[in-house]
N, C-alpha and C positions, 0 to 999 in steps of 0.2 A: 536463429531458430533453435539450435542446440542449447544455447544459454537459457532461452525461455523455457524449454522443456526441462532443463535441470532446475531452474527456479521453481517451476510448478511442482517438481518432485520434492524439493526442499519445503515448499509451502504445505505440501501434503503432510510432511513430517511434523511441521509446526501445528497443523490442524489436529493431528493425532495427540500431540502433547497437550493441546488445549482441552481436548475431550477428556483425556485422562485427569487433568487438573480439575475439570468440572465434576467428574465422577467422584473425585476425592473431596468434593465440597469446597473448593477454593472459591472465594468471592470474585466477582468481576472487578475491573478497575485496575489501578496501579499495581495491586498485589498480583494481578494475573499477567502483567507484562513480563516478557522474557527476552533474553539475548542468547542466541545459540551461535556458537562458533564451530564451523566445520573445518577449521584450520585455514590458514592463509591460502588463498586470498579471498575467501568468502565469509561474510558475517551476516547472520540472519537476526533481525530485530523485530520482535513481535509486540506491537502496540506500545512501543517505548514513548509514544506521544500521548498515552492515556492521561486524561485530566488536563491536557494542554488546551487552552482556549484558542479561538480563531486569531486573537491578537498576536500570539506567539507562533502560530502555525508556519508562517513563511520563514521565520528565524530558525525553527527546528528543521524544516525542510532543507534550508540552505546549509545548515551545519551538517546534516546527514549527507547531503550531496558532496560537500567539501571533504568528507571523510574518504572519498574515493579519488581525490585529486592530489596525490602526492604528499599531503600533510599527514596521512595515516597509512603508511605502506602496508600495514597488516590487513587493510580493508579495501583491496582493489575492486572487490565486488560486494555490494551491500544490497541485501534483500530486506525490505521494510514492509511489514504488515501495518497498515494504517487505515483509520476511518476518518481522518482529517483531510479534507480536500486541499487545504493549503500545503500540507506536507506532500501529498500525492502529486501535486502540480510540479514539484521539483524533480520527480523521477525521470530518468532517461528512458526507461521502459515501464509501462503500466500494465499490470495483469489484473483483470477483474476476477474476483473470486465470488462465485454464486453457490448458494445452497438451496436444495429443493428436497422435499420429502417424496419418496416413491409411493405412488398409489397402490402398487402391488403388494409391497411388504412393509411399508412404513420406514424404510431405511433412509437416512439422509445421504443425498448424492451431492458431492462437491464438484464443480466444474471450474476450469481455469481458462480464461479467454484473454489472449494478448491483444491489447488495443493498439492497432497499427497506425491509424490516421489521427490527425488533429481533431477531426470532427467526433470520432469515437471517444477520444480523451475528454473533449469538452462536454459531451453528453454524459459521460460517467461522473465528471466533477460536479455537474449540475445535479445529477442523481444523488451524489454524496452530500450535497447541500440540502437535500430533501425537496428539490424543485425540478423533477425530471421533465424535460421538454419545454421548460419555461424560457422564453426568449431573453428575458433580463438575466436569468441565471446563466444561460449559455454565453452571454456577453461578458459576465463577470468571470466565468471559467476561462474565456479567451484572455482576459486581462491577467488572471492568475498565472496562466501558462507563459504569457509574455514577460511578466515580472520575474517569474521563477527562472526563466532561461535568458534573461537579460536583453531582450530585444522586443520591438513592437511587431506583433504578428499581422497588423493591418496593412 
């Protein structure tokens, strides 16, 4: 739980950086991707998969996950901001970031929700695919999680 709270704090810093970049007129896309290093052992990668299609999503996710497994000792903890479900499926922990505009004063409110169960993760992956609640998408999300973690979840 402490790690997830720390990750949420780091993601808030990434969010602030993105807002500053947008205020300075930077365009979306690959030019807006960032890598932040908080010093070993934490590395934060913001949308490094920008422009990567679904065909390479699993490969990118696997490479990112492999960065935390001995081959890259500087990155024992990797926090990745991604909109690609194939990349998100490889995560050990999944934090859903949501934004809403306050009715009272129009401010944007960002919330962080740690997805604890497999069902929560499947639902979020289906939502990331643009098919929230769709039975076929939930099945595909289950397959993505099984492929990402190297075992059959059925």
